[in-house]
Residue, then its C-alpha position, 0 to 999 in steps of 0.5 A: x758519844x765520842x768527841x770529834x777533835x779537828x786539828x788546826x795549824x798555823x805555822x808551828x802553832x797547832x790548835x784544835x777544835x771539838x764537835x766543831x766548836x770554838x778553837x782552842x790552843x793545844x801547844x807550839x812545835x818546838x826542838x829539843x835535844x835533837x827532839x821535836x814535840x809540843x810545848x804550851x808555856x811560853x810568853x805570849x802563849x794563847x793557852x787558857x790561863x787555868x792555874x792552880x790555887x790552893x784556895x781551890x782545893x783546901x776544902x778538900x785536900x786541907x793543908x795537903x793543898x797549900x803544900x803542894x803550891x810551891x811545887x805548882x808554882x816551879x812547875x808553872x800552875x797552869x793545869x793545862x801545861x804541856x811538853x812531848x818534847x823530851x824522854x817522858x814523850x809526854x808530860x801534862x798538868x800543873x805538876x807536870x805528870x811525866x808518862x814515862x814512870x811506871x805507876x808514876x804520876x802521870x799514869x795514876x793521874x790518867x787511871x783516875x781519868x779513865x774511871x771517870x764516866x765521861x772517859x768514852x767521850x775522850x778515849x773511846x779505844x782506852x779503859x781500865x781492865x785490872x787497874x791497868x790501861x788498856x787499849x780496846x780495839x774490839x778484840x777479845x783481849x785489850x792491850x795493856x799499854x802500862x805494866x809495873x815495869x813499863x809504860x813504852x805501849x802507852x807513850x806510844x799511844x800518846x806520841x808516837x815519834x818523837x822526831x816530829x809532831x804527828x796527829x795522835x800526840x795533838x789529838x791526845x794532847x787536845x783531849x787532855x786540854x779540853x777534858x781538864x777545861x771543862x770538867x772540874x773533876x779532872x783538875x781535882x784529879x790532878x790534885x789528888x795525885x799530886x797530894x798523895x804523891x807528896x804525903x808518900x814523899x814525906x813518909x818515904x823521907x821520915x822513914x830514911x832520914x827520920x823528919x819527926x817534929x821537922x817544918x813543913x818548910x823543910x819538908x817542902x823542900x824535900x818533897x820538891x826535890x823528890x818529885x823533880x828528882x834533882x838530888x840525884x843518886x845522892x839524895x837520901x845523904x845530901x838530905x840528912x847531911x842538910x837536916x843535921x846542919x845549922x842551916x837545914x833550909x838553906x842547905x836543903x834548897x842548895x841540892x842540886x846546885x848549880x843547875x836548877x837556879x831559878x827553879x830552887x829560887x822559886x821554891x824558897x821564896x813560895x815557901x818563904x811567903x807562907x808563914x805556916x809552913x814554918x810552925x806546921x811540922x810533920x807528925x809520924x805518929x799522926x802521919x800527917x801535919x800537926 
């Protein structure tokens, strides 16, 4: 049966309750570059602390659970992280999956959730049809909200107005927060999507610049660059140049400088505290780290 969510507002802070249960924090109304949306990771936040820890998931995902952890640290770690104020319209999860990318990490994650048995409790008017997220309002044909070219309809469903916080936006966020908090498999879906994405990034890097035999620490920086997008159009020339230099790790970390200084600093520190990243290497033949 569909869960009834109720919005509770206190100034700029939004909370929600599910079926009359205890209120839980959703996010704070914030301005950003002319937009207004929700954000829930800040000093003193009332958001439940539900952080990603690789050790919780190595049984299912092996070394890949560790491999994505430095990026998780850069993104705030919390499975319940939310922002709805930028061009992505809706970003969620410990790796901040963004809804604006067709077939991207958020879309793949949301598809996985809608395939779960509790999906009808949270999003009764959404369904997977031929592998696509569709809105089913009881008509003869469900309406696709995403395809290979666009997620605009999905973004509008989750966040219909970037100029102000809307009820639909708060409710969508509350549903994902409640679902993720209460169902461990919903958290595992985030880990599955993230580790799959990082496998893909490493294979892509191997095809583009050849990283067979390269250490996991170098591969992790490359994967984070691709996840974050800070290399821009020059990503591959910059990565190739760094790998051919005498200081490949430091040069890879510098990609994106002088911007993103805190992220690059955090990434470097998180990788350096994991000595096995220096000893494990990517094997093209095994398509894995060995």
